[in-house]
C-alpha positions, 0 to 999 in steps of 0.5 A: 500500500502506498504511503500518504504524501509527505507534507513539506517542512516549508511550502515548495513548488514545482518546475518542469524540466525535460517534461518532468516535475521537479520540486524545490523550496525557496526561502529568504530574500535576495541580497545584493552583496551575497549570492543565493545558496542552492542546497543539494541533498544526498542519496535517498534524501530530499529538500526535507534534509535541509530544513534546519539549514533553510531556517538558519541561513534564510535570515542572511541569504536567499536560500533554495533547495531542490529535489534531484530528479529521482528523489524526494517529491521530484518525478522518478522516471525510468532514466539513466541516472548519473552525475551528468544528468543532475549536473544538467538539471541543476545548471538549468535550474540555476539559469532558468529559475534562480537567474544568477550564479549561486553557492552550491552546497551539496552533501554526499551524492549531492556534493558530487553533483554540485562539484560537476556543476561548478567544474563543468558549468562554471558560469552557474557557480559563485562558490562551492561547499562540499559536506562529506562529499561522495564521488570517485577518484582515479585509482592511483597505482601503488597507493593502495594494496589490491584486494582480490577478494573484494574485487571479485565480490564487487564484480559479482555484485555488479553482475547480480544487480544488473538483474531487475529481480535482484535490485528490486529485492535489495530495494525492498529490503533497504527501504524498511523503516527499521533499516533506515533508522539503523542506517541513520543511527550508524552514520549520525554521531548524535543519536538524538538527531535520528527522529521519527520525522527524519526516518519518515522523510526518507521512507516516504519517497521510496513508496513512489512507483518509480523509486525501485528503478531509480535505485537500480539505475544509480547502481548500474550507471557507469561512474561519472567524471572522476573527482580529481579531474573535476577539481582540476577544472574548478575555478570558484572558491571551495569550502570542504566540511567533514564530519569526522565520525562518518563510518562511510568516509575516512574524512582525513584521508579523503580530505587530503586527496581533495587538497592534493588536487585543489590545494587552495580549498578551505576545510574544517573537520567537525565532530559529527557523522555523514550529515553534519548539516542536519546533526550540528546545523548551527555550527555548519551554518556559521562556518558557511556564513562566515566563509561566504562573507570572507571568501566571495 
């Protein structure tokens, strides 16, 4: 049975992109001295995940948040989902709806999509803020020892999840509320931040008819441009925020890789998990506000 529609934390609206409805939220008023902010969620999340950021930042900025195609309240068509698709969606949204370059703020998968925009559509980016950002680096030979078992298992998994039945079963498993809660409790340092509301916000979009195919496509689509290549193309200022307690990312090691390819970045390491913007919003908002005021 399909769950009832999720009520937005702040009334949003829809924009038509490639014949698909895209959901977004706008708050605050345009500032002559500061560019707007565009907040981009991670895998399985939505504009709801930015509710604390929107409330805290809209006093000083015009703030926009958008549901990537395939997630949240946006449409979930049967498409090939990739960084290039979301890059084009975000660039068109900035051009057609916002109307001026923005500071792109992305968490996890949203960070990778934001980096794609800033590097490959630089006219849309006044600045870039990456929060525990995802995305593949080029494998540098000799930096890590090969793990033959993991390589074989990885190939087996890739082959398996190309099968519709296998990816559908996995999707049905991971979308259970109990598993969503368990996953969140694993990636949040502050367990009190994992609320029933947060679980519900992630669960409900998974009830949409197209959600299983979106899930399958993300795992089947070839990886996009490598992060090190994108960093080499980046010309706007970059702020990196890392939750050090993230079990999915070795923040210090990954941060060092970002600095290797883009030495002029600014970075902070925070006592939080994978989603610092939701777990310690006041601290993240203050760092972001201060960086924009001094760097842009």
